N, C-alpha and C positions, 0 to 999 in steps of 0.2 A: 504493499500499501501506498511505504514512503516511498518508491520508485514514482508511482503515478502521479504523486504529488510534486517528482522534485520540480527545482525552476525549469531545465532543461526540458524534461518532458511537458510540461506544463505548456512551453512556447509550441513544441509538438501537437499537442491537443487542438490548442487554438489555431495552427495555421493547417491542419487536417480539417478539421470543423470547417473554418473559415472555407477550403476549399472544397469540400464536399457540396456547401452552401451555395460558394459561386458555380458550382458544375449544373446544379441542381435549377437556377435561377434562370441558367444559360437554357439548360432543357425546356423547360416553359416558354422562354421567350422562344425557341427555334420552334415549338411548335405552333404557338402562337402566332407566330409568322407563317409558319407551312399555312396554317387556314385563310391566311387574309388574302387576298385580292393580287397580290405580287409574289407570295410563297411560291414555293417550287418543290420537286422532288429535293433537292439538295436540303433543304429546313428541314425535312422530312429526316434527313441520313445523319444531319446535326442533332436533332432532336433526340434521335436513338442512341448517338455516340457522346454526346454529354454524361448521360447516367452511369454508362462505361467506365470515362475518366472518374467519377463520383465513386464507384466501387472500388474504382483502383486504389484512391487514396485511403481507403477506410480498409483493404487488405493489405497494403504495405506500413500502414501504420500499427496495423494488428502484426504483422510479422516482423517487424524491428522491437515492436514490443515483447514481442513473448523470444526473441533472440536477447534483449537484454537480461531479461528474467533466467532464461537459461546459462548466462553466461555467471551471473548473480549465484542462482544454483550451484555449478559446478564450483562456483570459489569459496560457498559455504561449506560443500561438502569434501573439499581439501582442507579444510579448518587453517587452525593459525600453523603453517610451515610444511603441510601436507603437501602430498600430490595427487590423492583419488580424486579424478575425474578432470579431463582436461579441456579448457573452452575451446569454439569452432572458429577461432580468431587467434591469430600470430600475438605473443605479447608484447604490449609496448615498452619504448624503452625506459619507463619507471618500473615497469614489473618486471624487467630483467634481472636475472639473479647477481648477487653479490661477489665481487672477486675474492675467491680465498675459499668460496664455499662448496669448493671441489666439480661446480659447473662452469661451461665457458659463459665470457659474459660478452654481451653483445660488442661486435666491431674491435672486438682483439682475437690473437691468433692463438689458438691454445699450445699449450708448450708440452711436449712429451716429458715424461716422469719416469722413471725406471722403477718396475713390478716392485721389487725388493731390494734393500741395499744389505751388501754385507755385514755383518758384526763392526767392526771397526770403525765401520761409516756411521752406523746406527747410534753408536755411543756420542760422535761427534755432533750430529744430527740432532739428537736430544736437547745436547748442551748448547745449541744455538738457537732452540725452539723459540724464545722469545723474540730474538731480530728476526727470524723467520716469518712469525707472525705476524709483527709491526710491518714486516714489508711486504706479504699478501694483505696488509688492510690499505695499502697506500692503493690511490687510482690509475688503472694501468693506461698505458699510453696509448691511443688511438691507432688504427692500423693508418700507416700512410701510404696511399694506391701508389704503384709505381709509375714514373712518367712514361708517356707513348712512345714507340719504338722508332716513330718516325714523324715527320710534319702532322700536326691534324689536319684533316680535310676542312673542319668548322673553323679555319682563323684566316686572314685574306693571304693573297697571294702575293708577294713583296714586287713591285714595282719591274722591276728589273728582271725578274723570273720569266724564262721561256718555256713554253710547255714543249714535251718532249717531242720530238721528231718520228712519226709513226715511220715503222717497215712496212704496212701494208702497200701495195702499189695501186689498190683502186683508191683505197680513203685517201692518199697522199693526190691520185690525180684528182681526188673531189672537191677537196681542200684546195688546190691550185685553180681547180675552174672556178670557185667560189672568190678567191682572192681577185680573179682573173674579171668578175662581173661586176664586184663590189669597187674595183679600179673605174670600170668602164663606166658605172652609174657616178661615181664621184665625177668623172669627165663629162659626160652629157650635163650634172646638175650644174655645174657651177658656168657664170655668164661669160 
């Protein structure tokens, strides 16, 4: 019930109801127009179409509401820190797991760790646990994408760059003919 009365859903209720009322009014107007002397079959078609739009708005409102309720039920079934039931959508950045919890953090690359450590290393690891715990609590560096291998096709070409010459003889002949026609057009159009 709190979901239905939340400010965000109150806005959706008002918008959906307004859209449904507007569609109903437009349907009544089209039916009235179809019965007038200026009416046509097009008005009858619109008179049938507007109620379908109103039903569509109602169905989508119900679908979004039921999806939100299902997500809340899944989150409630999981409990605080549980993993029972997964929502149908991907978690947002705010819901991403915390670094050091044993799960990957969004935007980072998981590091490979050895499955078991030798006995001499486990003693050293237990001595440095507080340092490792404080290091795991720090925020990880985001993964930086590698620069592109060649020039980007989305940037402008330098003014002095010439397009590569084609090795296809037909394409070369076509381009030469276009250049010849353009030169002839320039000569004819100048006074």
